[in-house]
Biotite code that builds the C-alpha atoms (Angstrom):
import biotite.structure as struc

atoms = struc.array([
    struc.Atom([4.825, 16.946, 53.569], chain_id="A", res_id=1, res_name="UNK", atom_name="CA", element="C"),
    struc.Atom([7.437, 18.955, 51.714], chain_id="A", res_id=2, res_name="UNK", atom_name="CA", element="C"),
    struc.Atom([8.561, 15.862, 49.765], chain_id="A", res_id=3, res_name="UNK", atom_name="CA", element="C"),
    struc.Atom([4.999, 15.202, 48.657], chain_id="A", res_id=4, res_name="UNK", atom_name="CA", element="C"),
    struc.Atom([4.802, 18.710, 47.209], chain_id="A", res_id=5, res_name="UNK", atom_name="CA", element="C"),
    struc.Atom([8.137, 18.298, 45.429], chain_id="A", res_id=6, res_name="UNK", atom_name="CA", element="C"),
    struc.Atom([7.106, 14.909, 44.031], chain_id="A", res_id=7, res_name="UNK", atom_name="CA", element="C"),
    struc.Atom([3.711, 16.275, 42.941], chain_id="A", res_id=8, res_name="UNK", atom_name="CA", element="C"),
    struc.Atom([5.390, 19.284, 41.316], chain_id="A", res_id=9, res_name="UNK", atom_name="CA", element="C"),
    struc.Atom([7.881, 17.053, 39.456], chain_id="A", res_id=10, res_name="UNK", atom_name="CA", element="C"),
    struc.Atom([5.073, 14.758, 38.303], chain_id="A", res_id=11, res_name="UNK", atom_name="CA", element="C"),
    struc.Atom([3.039, 17.707, 36.967], chain_id="A", res_id=12, res_name="UNK", atom_name="CA", element="C"),
    struc.Atom([6.127, 19.193, 35.307], chain_id="A", res_id=13, res_name="UNK", atom_name="CA", element="C"),
    struc.Atom([7.025, 15.863, 33.690], chain_id="A", res_id=14, res_name="UNK", atom_name="CA", element="C"),
    struc.Atom([3.452, 15.396, 32.455], chain_id="A", res_id=15, res_name="UNK", atom_name="CA", element="C"),
    struc.Atom([3.464, 18.917, 30.970], chain_id="A", res_id=16, res_name="UNK", atom_name="CA", element="C"),
    struc.Atom([6.798, 18.334, 29.205], chain_id="A", res_id=17, res_name="UNK", atom_name="CA", element="C"),
    struc.Atom([5.580, 15.027, 27.744], chain_id="A", res_id=18, res_name="UNK", atom_name="CA", element="C"),
    struc.Atom([2.380, 16.698, 26.546], chain_id="A", res_id=19, res_name="UNK", atom_name="CA", element="C"),
    struc.Atom([4.383, 19.494, 24.895], chain_id="A", res_id=20, res_name="UNK", atom_name="CA", element="C"),
    struc.Atom([6.640, 16.973, 23.120], chain_id="A", res_id=21, res_name="UNK", atom_name="CA", element="C"),
    struc.Atom([3.685, 14.951, 21.860], chain_id="A", res_id=22, res_name="UNK", atom_name="CA", element="C"),
    struc.Atom([1.954, 18.121, 20.713], chain_id="A", res_id=23, res_name="UNK", atom_name="CA", element="C"),
    struc.Atom([5.053, 19.262, 18.788], chain_id="A", res_id=24, res_name="UNK", atom_name="CA", element="C"),
    struc.Atom([5.491, 15.796, 17.239], chain_id="A", res_id=25, res_name="UNK", atom_name="CA", element="C"),
    struc.Atom([1.845, 15.829, 16.166], chain_id="A", res_id=26, res_name="UNK", atom_name="CA", element="C"),
    struc.Atom([2.291, 19.289, 14.669], chain_id="A", res_id=27, res_name="UNK", atom_name="CA", element="C"),
    struc.Atom([5.452, 18.197, 12.855], chain_id="A", res_id=28, res_name="UNK", atom_name="CA", element="C"),
    struc.Atom([3.716, 15.119, 11.411], chain_id="A", res_id=29, res_name="UNK", atom_name="CA", element="C"),
    struc.Atom([0.835, 17.292, 10.201], chain_id="A", res_id=30, res_name="UNK", atom_name="CA", element="C"),
    struc.Atom([3.212, 19.829, 8.622], chain_id="A", res_id=31, res_name="UNK", atom_name="CA", element="C"),
    struc.Atom([5.256, 17.033, 6.993], chain_id="A", res_id=32, res_name="UNK", atom_name="CA", element="C"),
    struc.Atom([2.102, 15.562, 5.457], chain_id="A", res_id=33, res_name="UNK", atom_name="CA", element="C"),
    struc.Atom([0.991, 18.983, 4.237], chain_id="A", res_id=34, res_name="UNK", atom_name="CA", element="C"),
    struc.Atom([4.405, 19.750, 2.713], chain_id="A", res_id=35, res_name="UNK", atom_name="CA", element="C"),
    struc.Atom([4.600, 16.355, 1.022], chain_id="A", res_id=36, res_name="UNK", atom_name="CA", element="C"),
    struc.Atom([1.131, 16.868, -0.439], chain_id="A", res_id=37, res_name="UNK", atom_name="CA", element="C"),
    struc.Atom([2.234, 20.229, -1.868], chain_id="A", res_id=38, res_name="UNK", atom_name="CA", element="C"),
    struc.Atom([5.356, 18.724, -3.474], chain_id="A", res_id=39, res_name="UNK", atom_name="CA", element="C"),
    struc.Atom([3.212, 16.011, -5.069], chain_id="A", res_id=40, res_name="UNK", atom_name="CA", element="C"),
    struc.Atom([0.854, 18.666, -6.401], chain_id="A", res_id=41, res_name="UNK", atom_name="CA", element="C"),
    struc.Atom([3.795, 20.659, -7.768], chain_id="A", res_id=42, res_name="UNK", atom_name="CA", element="C"),
    struc.Atom([5.281, 17.637, -9.527], chain_id="A", res_id=43, res_name="UNK", atom_name="CA", element="C"),
    struc.Atom([1.845, 16.422, -10.609], chain_id="A", res_id=44, res_name="UNK", atom_name="CA", element="C"),
    struc.Atom([1.183, 19.782, -12.258], chain_id="A", res_id=45, res_name="UNK", atom_name="CA", element="C"),
    struc.Atom([4.602, 20.266, -13.851], chain_id="A", res_id=46, res_name="UNK", atom_name="CA", element="C"),
    struc.Atom([5.322, 16.778, -15.181], chain_id="A", res_id=47, res_name="UNK", atom_name="CA", element="C"),
    struc.Atom([2.260, 16.494, -17.485], chain_id="A", res_id=48, res_name="UNK", atom_name="CA", element="C"),
    struc.Atom([3.015, 19.955, -18.903], chain_id="A", res_id=49, res_name="UNK", atom_name="CA", element="C"),
    struc.Atom([6.599, 18.890, -19.626], chain_id="A", res_id=50, res_name="UNK", atom_name="CA", element="C"),
    struc.Atom([5.520, 15.671, -21.310], chain_id="A", res_id=51, res_name="UNK", atom_name="CA", element="C"),
    struc.Atom([2.930, 17.532, -23.382], chain_id="A", res_id=52, res_name="UNK", atom_name="CA", element="C"),
    struc.Atom([5.531, 20.125, -24.441], chain_id="A", res_id=53, res_name="UNK", atom_name="CA", element="C"),
    struc.Atom([7.992, 17.381, -25.388], chain_id="A", res_id=54, res_name="UNK", atom_name="CA", element="C"),
    struc.Atom([5.375, 15.604, -27.488], chain_id="A", res_id=55, res_name="UNK", atom_name="CA", element="C"),
    struc.Atom([4.198, 18.822, -29.164], chain_id="A", res_id=56, res_name="UNK", atom_name="CA", element="C"),
    struc.Atom([7.540, 20.397, -30.006], chain_id="A", res_id=57, res_name="UNK", atom_name="CA", element="C"),
    struc.Atom([10.408, 18.489, -28.482], chain_id="A", res_id=58, res_name="UNK", atom_name="CA", element="C"),
    struc.Atom([12.935, 19.568, -25.867], chain_id="A", res_id=59, res_name="UNK", atom_name="CA", element="C"),
    struc.Atom([12.916, 23.223, -26.921], chain_id="A", res_id=60, res_name="UNK", atom_name="CA", element="C"),
    struc.Atom([9.242, 23.454, -25.873], chain_id="A", res_id=61, res_name="UNK", atom_name="CA", element="C"),
    struc.Atom([10.046, 21.665, -22.610], chain_id="A", res_id=62, res_name="UNK", atom_name="CA", element="C"),
    struc.Atom([12.685, 24.280, -21.805], chain_id="A", res_id=63, res_name="UNK", atom_name="CA", element="C"),
    struc.Atom([9.969, 26.931, -22.125], chain_id="A", res_id=64, res_name="UNK", atom_name="CA", element="C"),
    struc.Atom([7.818, 25.007, -19.641], chain_id="A", res_id=65, res_name="UNK", atom_name="CA", element="C"),
    struc.Atom([10.651, 24.673, -17.127], chain_id="A", res_id=66, res_name="UNK", atom_name="CA", element="C"),
    struc.Atom([11.677, 28.277, -17.564], chain_id="A", res_id=67, res_name="UNK", atom_name="CA", element="C"),
    struc.Atom([8.245, 29.889, -17.257], chain_id="A", res_id=68, res_name="UNK", atom_name="CA", element="C"),
    struc.Atom([5.714, 27.394, -15.960], chain_id="A", res_id=69, res_name="UNK", atom_name="CA", element="C"),
    struc.Atom([7.674, 25.838, -13.070], chain_id="A", res_id=70, res_name="UNK", atom_name="CA", element="C"),
    struc.Atom([8.240, 29.187, -11.287], chain_id="A", res_id=71, res_name="UNK", atom_name="CA", element="C"),
    struc.Atom([4.619, 30.115, -11.993], chain_id="A", res_id=72, res_name="UNK", atom_name="CA", element="C"),
    struc.Atom([3.400, 26.836, -10.454], chain_id="A", res_id=73, res_name="UNK", atom_name="CA", element="C"),
    struc.Atom([5.587, 27.455, -7.381], chain_id="A", res_id=74, res_name="UNK", atom_name="CA", element="C"),
    struc.Atom([4.231, 30.986, -7.010], chain_id="A", res_id=75, res_name="UNK", atom_name="CA", element="C"),
    struc.Atom([0.599, 29.894, -7.406], chain_id="A", res_id=76, res_name="UNK", atom_name="CA", element="C"),
    struc.Atom([1.021, 27.073, -4.892], chain_id="A", res_id=77, res_name="UNK", atom_name="CA", element="C"),
    struc.Atom([2.709, 29.481, -2.477], chain_id="A", res_id=78, res_name="UNK", atom_name="CA", element="C"),
    struc.Atom([-0.254, 31.856, -2.685], chain_id="A", res_id=79, res_name="UNK", atom_name="CA", element="C"),
    struc.Atom([-2.750, 29.011, -2.404], chain_id="A", res_id=80, res_name="UNK", atom_name="CA", element="C"),
    struc.Atom([-1.117, 27.275, 0.572], chain_id="A", res_id=81, res_name="UNK", atom_name="CA", element="C"),
    struc.Atom([0.710, 29.968, 2.554], chain_id="A", res_id=82, res_name="UNK", atom_name="CA", element="C"),
    struc.Atom([4.007, 28.078, 2.193], chain_id="A", res_id=83, res_name="UNK", atom_name="CA", element="C"),
    struc.Atom([7.112, 29.427, 0.474], chain_id="A", res_id=84, res_name="UNK", atom_name="CA", element="C"),
    struc.Atom([7.819, 26.910, -2.287], chain_id="A", res_id=85, res_name="UNK", atom_name="CA", element="C"),
    struc.Atom([10.827, 26.601, -4.556], chain_id="A", res_id=86, res_name="UNK", atom_name="CA", element="C"),
    struc.Atom([13.149, 24.105, -6.166], chain_id="A", res_id=87, res_name="UNK", atom_name="CA", element="C"),
    struc.Atom([16.833, 24.171, -5.296], chain_id="A", res_id=88, res_name="UNK", atom_name="CA", element="C"),
    struc.Atom([19.950, 22.355, -6.468], chain_id="A", res_id=89, res_name="UNK", atom_name="CA", element="C"),
    struc.Atom([23.665, 22.176, -5.816], chain_id="A", res_id=90, res_name="UNK", atom_name="CA", element="C"),
    struc.Atom([24.085, 22.462, -9.601], chain_id="A", res_id=91, res_name="UNK", atom_name="CA", element="C"),
    struc.Atom([21.723, 25.290, -10.506], chain_id="A", res_id=92, res_name="UNK", atom_name="CA", element="C"),
    struc.Atom([20.229, 25.963, -13.878], chain_id="A", res_id=93, res_name="UNK", atom_name="CA", element="C"),
    struc.Atom([18.587, 29.232, -12.823], chain_id="A", res_id=94, res_name="UNK", atom_name="CA", element="C"),
    struc.Atom([20.760, 30.724, -10.087], chain_id="A", res_id=95, res_name="UNK", atom_name="CA", element="C"),
    struc.Atom([18.160, 33.433, -9.337], chain_id="A", res_id=96, res_name="UNK", atom_name="CA", element="C"),
    struc.Atom([15.453, 30.937, -8.422], chain_id="A", res_id=97, res_name="UNK", atom_name="CA", element="C"),
    struc.Atom([17.208, 27.689, -7.560], chain_id="A", res_id=98, res_name="UNK", atom_name="CA", element="C"),
    struc.Atom([20.253, 28.655, -5.496], chain_id="A", res_id=99, res_name="UNK", atom_name="CA", element="C"),
    struc.Atom([20.064, 27.005, -2.072], chain_id="A", res_id=100, res_name="UNK", atom_name="CA", element="C"),
    struc.Atom([20.544, 28.917, 1.156], chain_id="A", res_id=101, res_name="UNK", atom_name="CA", element="C"),
    struc.Atom([22.965, 27.452, 3.726], chain_id="A", res_id=102, res_name="UNK", atom_name="CA", element="C"),
    struc.Atom([20.326, 25.222, 5.356], chain_id="A", res_id=103, res_name="UNK", atom_name="CA", element="C"),
    struc.Atom([19.158, 23.891, 1.974], chain_id="A", res_id=104, res_name="UNK", atom_name="CA", element="C"),
    struc.Atom([22.742, 23.317, 0.864], chain_id="A", res_id=105, res_name="UNK", atom_name="CA", element="C"),
    struc.Atom([23.424, 21.267, 4.018], chain_id="A", res_id=106, res_name="UNK", atom_name="CA", element="C"),
    struc.Atom([20.315, 19.135, 3.446], chain_id="A", res_id=107, res_name="UNK", atom_name="CA", element="C"),
    struc.Atom([21.159, 18.611, -0.240], chain_id="A", res_id=108, res_name="UNK", atom_name="CA", element="C"),
    struc.Atom([24.631, 17.399, 0.803], chain_id="A", res_id=109, res_name="UNK", atom_name="CA", element="C"),
    struc.Atom([22.980, 15.047, 3.323], chain_id="A", res_id=110, res_name="UNK", atom_name="CA", element="C"),
    struc.Atom([20.682, 13.748, 0.566], chain_id="A", res_id=111, res_name="UNK", atom_name="CA", element="C"),
    struc.Atom([23.750, 12.963, -1.569], chain_id="A", res_id=112, res_name="UNK", atom_name="CA", element="C"),
    struc.Atom([25.290, 11.047, 1.350], chain_id="A", res_id=113, res_name="UNK", atom_name="CA", element="C"),
    struc.Atom([22.055, 9.175, 2.018], chain_id="A", res_id=114, res_name="UNK", atom_name="CA", element="C"),
    struc.Atom([21.812, 8.174, -1.645], chain_id="A", res_id=115, res_name="UNK", atom_name="CA", element="C"),
    struc.Atom([25.455, 7.044, -1.643], chain_id="A", res_id=116, res_name="UNK", atom_name="CA", element="C"),
    struc.Atom([24.501, 4.698, 1.220], chain_id="A", res_id=117, res_name="UNK", atom_name="CA", element="C"),
    struc.Atom([21.720, 3.228, -0.921], chain_id="A", res_id=118, res_name="UNK", atom_name="CA", element="C"),
    struc.Atom([18.629, 5.251, -0.019], chain_id="A", res_id=119, res_name="UNK", atom_name="CA", element="C"),
    struc.Atom([16.257, 6.012, -2.895], chain_id="A", res_id=120, res_name="UNK", atom_name="CA", element="C"),
    struc.Atom([15.514, 9.680, -3.649], chain_id="A", res_id=121, res_name="UNK", atom_name="CA", element="C"),
    struc.Atom([11.835, 8.818, -4.155], chain_id="A", res_id=122, res_name="UNK", atom_name="CA", element="C"),
    struc.Atom([11.201, 8.649, -0.409], chain_id="A", res_id=123, res_name="UNK", atom_name="CA", element="C"),
    struc.Atom([13.974, 10.972, 0.736], chain_id="A", res_id=124, res_name="UNK", atom_name="CA", element="C"),
    struc.Atom([12.805, 13.989, 2.716], chain_id="A", res_id=125, res_name="UNK", atom_name="CA", element="C"),
    struc.Atom([13.877, 16.019, 5.732], chain_id="A", res_id=126, res_name="UNK", atom_name="CA", element="C"),
    struc.Atom([12.215, 18.585, 7.960], chain_id="A", res_id=127, res_name="UNK", atom_name="CA", element="C"),
    struc.Atom([12.917, 20.612, 11.069], chain_id="A", res_id=128, res_name="UNK", atom_name="CA", element="C"),
    struc.Atom([11.971, 23.835, 12.788], chain_id="A", res_id=129, res_name="UNK", atom_name="CA", element="C"),
    struc.Atom([14.544, 26.575, 12.201], chain_id="A", res_id=130, res_name="UNK", atom_name="CA", element="C"),
    struc.Atom([14.212, 30.107, 13.580], chain_id="A", res_id=131, res_name="UNK", atom_name="CA", element="C"),
    struc.Atom([10.441, 29.914, 13.934], chain_id="A", res_id=132, res_name="UNK", atom_name="CA", element="C"),
    struc.Atom([9.910, 28.335, 10.529], chain_id="A", res_id=133, res_name="UNK", atom_name="CA", element="C"),
    struc.Atom([9.024, 24.795, 9.603], chain_id="A", res_id=134, res_name="UNK", atom_name="CA", element="C"),
    struc.Atom([11.435, 23.807, 6.822], chain_id="A", res_id=135, res_name="UNK", atom_name="CA", element="C"),
    struc.Atom([10.906, 20.804, 4.576], chain_id="A", res_id=136, res_name="UNK", atom_name="CA", element="C"),
    struc.Atom([12.859, 19.376, 1.675], chain_id="A", res_id=137, res_name="UNK", atom_name="CA", element="C"),
    struc.Atom([11.972, 16.505, -0.642], chain_id="A", res_id=138, res_name="UNK", atom_name="CA", element="C"),
    struc.Atom([14.651, 15.089, -2.952], chain_id="A", res_id=139, res_name="UNK", atom_name="CA", element="C"),
    struc.Atom([14.011, 15.278, -6.671], chain_id="A", res_id=140, res_name="UNK", atom_name="CA", element="C"),
    struc.Atom([15.491, 12.338, -8.555], chain_id="A", res_id=141, res_name="UNK", atom_name="CA", element="C"),
    struc.Atom([16.359, 12.363, -12.222], chain_id="A", res_id=142, res_name="UNK", atom_name="CA", element="C"),
    struc.Atom([13.733, 10.608, -14.322], chain_id="A", res_id=143, res_name="UNK", atom_name="CA", element="C"),
    struc.Atom([14.081, 9.578, -17.969], chain_id="A", res_id=144, res_name="UNK", atom_name="CA", element="C"),
    struc.Atom([12.231, 12.695, -19.169], chain_id="A", res_id=145, res_name="UNK", atom_name="CA", element="C"),
    struc.Atom([14.798, 14.884, -17.340], chain_id="A", res_id=146, res_name="UNK", atom_name="CA", element="C"),
    struc.Atom([17.797, 13.453, -19.200], chain_id="A", res_id=147, res_name="UNK", atom_name="CA", element="C"),
    struc.Atom([16.990, 15.269, -22.453], chain_id="A", res_id=148, res_name="UNK", atom_name="CA", element="C"),
    struc.Atom([18.030, 18.574, -20.882], chain_id="A", res_id=149, res_name="UNK", atom_name="CA", element="C"),
    struc.Atom([19.899, 17.496, -17.736], chain_id="A", res_id=150, res_name="UNK", atom_name="CA", element="C"),
    struc.Atom([21.719, 14.355, -18.903], chain_id="A", res_id=151, res_name="UNK", atom_name="CA", element="C"),
    struc.Atom([25.277, 13.571, -19.863], chain_id="A", res_id=152, res_name="UNK", atom_name="CA", element="C"),
    struc.Atom([24.493, 13.722, -23.587], chain_id="A", res_id=153, res_name="UNK", atom_name="CA", element="C"),
    struc.Atom([22.482, 16.743, -24.740], chain_id="A", res_id=154, res_name="UNK", atom_name="CA", element="C"),
    struc.Atom([21.679, 17.509, -28.376], chain_id="A", res_id=155, res_name="UNK", atom_name="CA", element="C"),
    struc.Atom([23.493, 20.607, -29.756], chain_id="A", res_id=156, res_name="UNK", atom_name="CA", element="C"),
    struc.Atom([20.244, 22.527, -30.448], chain_id="A", res_id=157, res_name="UNK", atom_name="CA", element="C"),
    struc.Atom([19.104, 21.853, -26.884], chain_id="A", res_id=158, res_name="UNK", atom_name="CA", element="C"),
    struc.Atom([22.454, 23.059, -25.517], chain_id="A", res_id=159, res_name="UNK", atom_name="CA", element="C"),
    struc.Atom([22.143, 26.243, -27.584], chain_id="A", res_id=160, res_name="UNK", atom_name="CA", element="C"),
    struc.Atom([18.625, 26.924, -26.295], chain_id="A", res_id=161, res_name="UNK", atom_name="CA", element="C"),
    struc.Atom([19.664, 26.218, -22.706], chain_id="A", res_id=162, res_name="UNK", atom_name="CA", element="C"),
    struc.Atom([22.533, 28.691, -23.107], chain_id="A", res_id=163, res_name="UNK", atom_name="CA", element="C"),
    struc.Atom([20.061, 31.382, -24.242], chain_id="A", res_id=164, res_name="UNK", atom_name="CA", element="C"),
    struc.Atom([17.784, 30.852, -21.251], chain_id="A", res_id=165, res_name="UNK", atom_name="CA", element="C"),
    struc.Atom([20.464, 29.974, -18.710], chain_id="A", res_id=166, res_name="UNK", atom_name="CA", element="C"),
    struc.Atom([23.927, 31.337, -19.575], chain_id="A", res_id=167, res_name="UNK", atom_name="CA", element="C"),
    struc.Atom([25.371, 30.041, -16.279], chain_id="A", res_id=168, res_name="UNK", atom_name="CA", element="C"),
    struc.Atom([23.730, 26.598, -16.436], chain_id="A", res_id=169, res_name="UNK", atom_name="CA", element="C"),
    struc.Atom([25.370, 23.966, -14.228], chain_id="A", res_id=170, res_name="UNK", atom_name="CA", element="C"),
    struc.Atom([22.474, 21.462, -14.163], chain_id="A", res_id=171, res_name="UNK", atom_name="CA", element="C"),
    struc.Atom([23.813, 18.881, -16.608], chain_id="A", res_id=172, res_name="UNK", atom_name="CA", element="C"),
    struc.Atom([25.716, 15.576, -16.609], chain_id="A", res_id=173, res_name="UNK", atom_name="CA", element="C"),
    struc.Atom([23.140, 13.782, -14.475], chain_id="A", res_id=174, res_name="UNK", atom_name="CA", element="C"),
    struc.Atom([22.279, 10.127, -14.820], chain_id="A", res_id=175, res_name="UNK", atom_name="CA", element="C"),
    struc.Atom([19.012, 8.305, -14.223], chain_id="A", res_id=176, res_name="UNK", atom_name="CA", element="C"),
    struc.Atom([18.057, 8.127, -10.546], chain_id="A", res_id=177, res_name="UNK", atom_name="CA", element="C"),
    struc.Atom([20.617, 10.651, -9.349], chain_id="A", res_id=178, res_name="UNK", atom_name="CA", element="C"),
    struc.Atom([19.429, 13.461, -7.075], chain_id="A", res_id=179, res_name="UNK", atom_name="CA", element="C"),
    struc.Atom([19.120, 16.585, -9.203], chain_id="A", res_id=180, res_name="UNK", atom_name="CA", element="C"),
    struc.Atom([17.847, 18.853, -6.463], chain_id="A", res_id=181, res_name="UNK", atom_name="CA", element="C"),
    struc.Atom([14.911, 19.173, -4.121], chain_id="A", res_id=182, res_name="UNK", atom_name="CA", element="C"),
    struc.Atom([11.620, 20.838, -3.485], chain_id="A", res_id=183, res_name="UNK", atom_name="CA", element="C"),
    struc.Atom([12.125, 23.246, -0.591], chain_id="A", res_id=184, res_name="UNK", atom_name="CA", element="C"),
    struc.Atom([9.177, 24.469, 1.445], chain_id="A", res_id=185, res_name="UNK", atom_name="CA", element="C"),
    struc.Atom([8.985, 26.691, 4.491], chain_id="A", res_id=186, res_name="UNK", atom_name="CA", element="C"),
    struc.Atom([6.183, 28.006, 6.632], chain_id="A", res_id=187, res_name="UNK", atom_name="CA", element="C"),
    struc.Atom([6.283, 30.488, 9.494], chain_id="A", res_id=188, res_name="UNK", atom_name="CA", element="C"),
    struc.Atom([4.957, 29.065, 12.718], chain_id="A", res_id=189, res_name="UNK", atom_name="CA", element="C"),
])
C-alpha cells in the first residue's frame, strides 16, 4: 500500500514538472516571437528613414537620423511594448546608449564566435531568463548602407561629422556582413 502511494506521488510530481517545463517553453517561445517582432519593427522604422536621409542630403543627414531618430524609435517602442529596447555593440559609437552590460557583452562575443563558424547574422539571436527578466538579443549585420559611416573607408567630411557627434567613436572598420552589434531587449517577468 505504501509503495502505491509513493509511486502515485512520484507520478503526480513528474507530471507537474513536465507541465511546468512545457509551460515555460511555451512562454519563452511567445516572448521570443514578441521580441523578434519588435526588432523587425525597429529596423523597419529606422532603415527607411536612413535611406531617405541619405538620398536627401547624403551621409551627414544619415548621421542625424542615427544620432536622434534611432534612440527616439527605441524609446517609443519601449513605451509602446513594455520592453526595454536598445542597440549595443562591442565597438560603440555612442557609449552612453550602446555600451553593453556584462550579459550583452558575453552574447555579442558568442555571436562573433557563431559567425566565425559560418552562421549568418540575419538569423542569429539568443534569449534566456536572467534574474527575473527575459533577455533577448538579435545580431545586427552590416549592410551596404551601413558602410558609408561604419566601413573601412569613410569620406573625410563624414569622419569630421562623426567626430562632432561621437568624439569617442569606435564603430568603424566594418565590412559587409560582419556583426556590428545587436538589438537588446529585456522584459520583467
